[in-house]
C-alpha positions in Angstrom: 0.2 0.1 0.0 1.1 3.4 -0.9 1.5 6.5 1.5 0.4 9.7 0.7 3.3 12.4 0.9 1.6 13.8 4.5 0.6 10.8 6.3 4.7 9.8 5.1 5.5 13.0 6.8 3.2 12.2 10.0 5.1 9.1 10.2 8.5 10.5 9.8 7.7 12.9 12.6 6.5 10.6 14.9 9.4 8.5 14.8 11.4 11.2 15.1 10.0 12.2 18.6 10.7 8.9 19.6 14.3 8.8 19.1 16.5 6.3 21.3 19.8 8.4 21.2 20.7 12.4 20.2 24.8 12.7 19.5 25.5 16.3 20.4 27.8 16.9 17.3 29.0 20.7 16.9 32.4 19.3 16.6 31.5 19.4 12.9 31.7 23.6 13.4 35.5 23.0 14.7 38.6 22.7 13.3 40.0 19.2 13.7 42.1 18.7 16.8 42.4 15.2 19.0 39.0 16.0 20.5 37.5 16.7 17.1 39.1 13.8 15.7 37.4 11.6 18.1 33.9 13.2 17.7 34.1 12.6 13.8 35.8 8.9 14.0 33.5 7.6 17.0 30.4 9.0 15.0 31.4 7.4 11.6 31.8 3.9 13.7 28.6 4.6 15.6 26.6 4.8 12.5 28.1 1.9 10.7 27.9 -0.9 13.2 24.5 0.7 15.1 21.7 -2.1 14.1 19.3 -1.4 17.0 18.7 1.9 18.2 17.3 5.1 16.6 19.8 7.1 16.2 20.1 11.5 15.5 23.1 13.5 15.0 22.3 17.4 15.7 24.8 20.6 15.3 24.3 24.4 14.5 24.0 25.7 11.5 27.3 26.8 10.4 29.1 23.7 9.5 32.4 23.5 8.6 32.9 19.8 7.4 29.7 19.6 5.4 30.6 16.2 3.5 31.2 14.1 7.0 27.5 15.8 8.2 26.1 14.8 5.1 27.2 11.2 5.4 26.2 11.2 9.1 22.7 12.9 8.1 23.2 16.0 10.5 20.2 17.7 11.2 21.2 21.4 11.3 19.2 23.6 14.1 19.4 26.5 16.1 20.9 30.3 15.9 23.0 30.1 18.3 26.9 28.9 18.2 29.5 28.0 20.6 28.6 26.9 24.1 25.3 29.2 24.1 24.2 26.4 21.5 25.3 23.6 24.1 23.7 25.2 26.7 20.6 26.9 25.2 20.0 25.7 21.6 20.6 22.3 22.0 18.2 21.9 24.9 15.5 23.4 23.5 15.9 20.5 20.6 16.1 17.8 23.1 13.0 19.4 24.8 11.0 19.6 21.5 12.1 15.7 20.7 10.7 14.5 23.9 13.6 14.3 26.3 15.7 11.7 24.4 19.6 10.2 25.8 22.3 12.6 24.2 26.1 12.5 24.4 28.6 14.0 23.4 32.2 13.2 22.3 34.2 16.9 21.8 31.7 19.2 23.4 30.0 20.0 26.7 26.1 19.2 27.4 23.3 21.2 28.9 24.0 21.6 32.8 20.2 21.5 32.7 19.3 18.3 31.4 19.6 14.9 33.1 19.5 12.2 30.3 22.5 12.3 29.2 26.3 10.4 28.5 28.9 12.7 28.5 32.5 12.7 27.5 35.4 14.5 29.0 39.1 13.9 27.8 40.9 15.4 30.5 41.7 18.1 33.0 44.1 20.6 31.2 42.1 23.7 32.0 43.3 22.2 35.9 46.9 21.2 35.0 47.8 23.7 32.4 45.5 26.3 32.4 47.9 28.8 30.5 47.4 26.2 27.5 43.7 28.0 27.3 42.0 31.4 27.7 40.6 32.6 30.7 37.3 32.6 29.6 38.0 28.9 28.6 39.3 27.8 31.6 36.6 29.5 34.0 33.8 27.9 31.7 35.3 24.7 32.2 36.0 25.3 36.1 32.2 25.8 36.3 30.8 23.7 34.0 32.4 20.4 34.7 31.2 19.7 38.3 27.8 20.6 37.0 27.4 18.5 33.9 29.4 15.7 35.9 26.4 15.8 38.7 23.7 15.6 36.1 25.4 13.0 33.8 24.0 9.4 33.9 27.4 8.1 33.2 30.6 9.3 32.0 32.9 8.6 29.0 36.9 9.5 28.8 39.6 8.2 26.4 42.3 6.5 28.9 42.8 4.3 32.2 45.0 7.9 32.9 42.4 10.3 32.1 39.7 7.7 34.4 41.9 7.7 37.4 42.3 11.6 37.1 38.9 12.6 36.5 38.1 10.2 39.6 40.6 11.7 41.9 39.5 15.6 41.0 36.0 15.3 40.6 35.1 12.4 43.0 33.0 10.3 40.3 32.7 6.9 41.4 34.4 4.4 39.5 30.9 2.3 38.0 29.7 6.1 37.0 33.1 6.1 34.6 33.8 4.3 31.5 36.8 4.5 29.1 36.4 4.0 25.5 39.8 4.6 23.9 40.4 6.8 21.0 41.1 5.2 17.4 42.7 5.6 14.2 40.5 6.9 11.4 40.7 4.1 8.6 42.3 6.6 6.1 45.4 6.8 7.8 47.6 4.2 5.8 50.6 4.7 4.5 50.9 7.0 1.3 54.4 7.4 -0.4 53.6 8.9 -3.7 53.5 12.9 -3.1 54.6 16.0 -5.2 58.1 16.4 -4.5 57.7 20.0 -5.2 55.9 20.6 -2.0 57.3 18.3 0.2 60.9 17.5 -0.7 62.9 17.9 2.3 64.0 15.3 4.4 61.9 16.6 7.8 60.5 15.5 10.8 57.1 16.5 11.9 54.9 18.0 14.7 51.4 18.2 14.6 49.2 19.6 17.4 47.4 22.2 18.2 49.5 25.4 19.6 49.2 25.2 23.3 51.3 25.7 25.9 51.3 21.9 27.2 51.7 20.7 23.8 55.4 21.6 24.4 56.1 23.1 21.3 58.3 25.9 22.3 60.8 22.5 23.5 60.8 21.2 20.4 62.0 24.1 18.9 64.7 24.2 21.1 65.5 20.6 21.1 65.4 21.1 17.5 68.0 24.0 17.2 70.0 21.2 19.1 70.0 18.0 16.4 73.2 16.9 15.3 71.3 16.7 11.6 71.7 20.3 10.6 70.2 19.5 7.4 66.8 18.4 8.0 63.4 20.1 8.3 61.0 20.6 10.9 57.5 21.0 9.5 54.4 21.7 12.1 51.2 20.9 11.1 48.7 22.8 13.7 45.5 25.2 14.7 46.1 28.6 16.2 43.5 30.1 17.9 44.2 32.4 20.3 40.5 32.4 21.5 41.1 29.1 22.8 44.5 28.6 23.3 45.8 32.1 24.6 48.4 34.2 23.9 50.9 32.0 24.5 50.3 30.1 21.1 51.3 33.6 19.3 54.8 33.4 21.5 55.6 30.5 20.0 54.4 31.2 16.3 56.9 34.0 16.6 59.6 32.0 17.8 59.2 29.4 15.1 59.1 32.4 11.9 62.5 33.0 13.4 64.0 30.0 12.3 64.1 29.3 8.2 64.4 25.4 8.5 61.1 25.6 9.9 57.7 25.2 8.3 54.6 26.2 10.0 52.0 24.7 7.3 48.5 25.7 9.5 45.9 22.9 9.1 45.9 20.8 6.7 43.7 18.5 4.9 43.9 14.8 6.1 44.8 13.9 2.6 47.8 16.2 2.8 48.3 15.4 6.6 48.5 11.5 5.6 50.9 12.3 3.0 53.4 14.5 5.5 53.0 11.4 8.0 54.0 8.7 5.8 57.3 10.5 4.2 58.2 12.2 7.5 61.9 11.0 8.9 60.4 11.1 12.3 57.4 12.2 14.2 58.0 13.9 17.8 55.2 15.0 20.2 56.7 15.8 23.9 53.5 17.1 25.6 53.8 18.2 29.0 49.9 16.5 29.5 47.6 14.5 27.2 44.4 13.0 28.1 45.2 10.1 25.4 47.2 12.0 22.5 46.2 10.8 19.0 48.7 12.2 16.3 51.5 9.6 17.5 48.7 6.8 17.0 47.9 8.1 13.5 51.7 8.5 12.3 52.2 4.9 13.2 49.4 4.0 10.9 51.6 5.7 8.2 54.6 4.4 8.7 56.4 6.7 10.9 58.6 6.1 13.7 57.5 8.2 17.0 59.4 10.1 19.8 56.6 10.8 22.5 57.4 12.2 26.2 57.7 9.6 29.0 54.4 10.5 30.5 52.0 7.9 32.2 49.1 8.4 29.4 52.0 7.3 26.8 53.6 4.4 28.8 50.1 3.3 28.5 48.8 4.3 24.5 52.1 3.5 23.1 54.0 1.0 25.5 56.9 -0.3 23.7 56.3 1.0 19.9 57.3 4.5 20.3 61.0 6.2 21.5 60.5 8.2 24.9 62.0 11.0 26.1 62.3 13.9 28.7 59.8 16.7 27.6 61.6 19.0 30.2 64.8 18.5 29.0 65.4 19.6 25.5 68.6 17.6 25.5 67.2 14.2 25.7 64.1 14.7 23.4 67.0 15.9 20.7 69.5 12.9 21.7 66.0 11.0 21.2 65.6 12.5 17.5 68.9 11.8 16.7 68.6 8.6 17.6 66.0 8.0 15.4 67.3 8.9 12.8 70.7 7.5 12.9 69.5 4.4 13.3 68.1 2.4 10.1 67.3 -0.3 12.2 65.5 1.0 14.9 63.6 3.2 12.5 62.0 -0.3 10.7 61.6 -1.9 14.4 59.7 1.2 15.4 57.3 1.3 12.0 56.8 -2.1 12.6 55.2 -1.9 15.8 54.0 1.3 15.5 51.6 -0.4 12.6 50.7 -3.3 15.2 50.2 -0.8 18.1 47.9 1.3 15.4 45.8 -2.1 14.9 44.9 -1.7 18.5 43.1 1.2 18.3 40.1 -0.1 16.2 37.0 2.8 15.6 35.0 -0.2 15.3 35.9 -1.8 18.6 35.4 1.8 20.4 32.3 2.4 19.0 31.1 -1.1 19.7 31.8 -1.1 23.4 30.2 2.7 23.5 27.2 1.3 21.8 26.9 -1.0 25.0 27.2 1.3 27.5 24.5 3.9 25.6 22.1 0.7 25.4 21.9 0.1 29.5 20.9 4.0 29.7 18.0 4.2 26.9 
């Protein structure tokens, strides 16, 4: 029996009013850092493996990643943007939709709404407040405790972050779960590239330009390398509103060295080429909740040097070279060791491929889906 258009529309509205899960997708309006990457890859994987629940992705109207929004069938809603959309626009939508369960990956959720699962990646605003602007630090200082208090469950990205969140916010252990960050399937070795664009031998750093990412340490360590012909390429976002004035001080240092190229934000296609053809990847952060870029580098066949901090010991184990992020001589020494030893580079590449395979997005999404079903 064929339905008239009016009847069909009424059925669709009724179906949408009974959604089981809404995914807050404001990350689609933002440049991609590790947090947004988590949102994108987990959303893709959830949509791919989900067979049991009705799921709707919703975002503000001004989307930056249109193709991803189209693939996820995102509903664009409301007049607000930024945190105002999280707290007001999204709240209105959820009330109109019949109060479905909502979850986030990369943003905050309405503190006045209780049917929610909240993802919190780390407590950077506590450990390294100089990495964020005053507004962001104050926002998270007062918002996170309220969001945690009104959430049915908390998701985080590593055992390290889970421990920190439990200790700092006094969360019951049964109320928080680890769903690991993961590597998108697009991150695979790509050796063919335009020689006129990236013809140098180079080491690579990828991250937002925030203080705790230790770019000032990278620059200082780079000046101490024995290999004076190699270049340093830096890929990363620069936003004083988010990352504070320190980010521009770091950029000024970058511009004074002719052997350093600051590439800014690049497409995934270009990023994969950069990972695949770098001699070494360097990531000496002071603090991370997970630290995804070295994992992407490993998936593309690039050996990684990372800081010796607890979360990296958890995630990278024996697949990377560890350095003291507070000692630029040690950072330089570890980079030199990787550059000079062909055997070590090949060993790290092989171990990196194996390690990256452990962080599969479908596995993480399956674990998350089981958690979601407990609260629907």
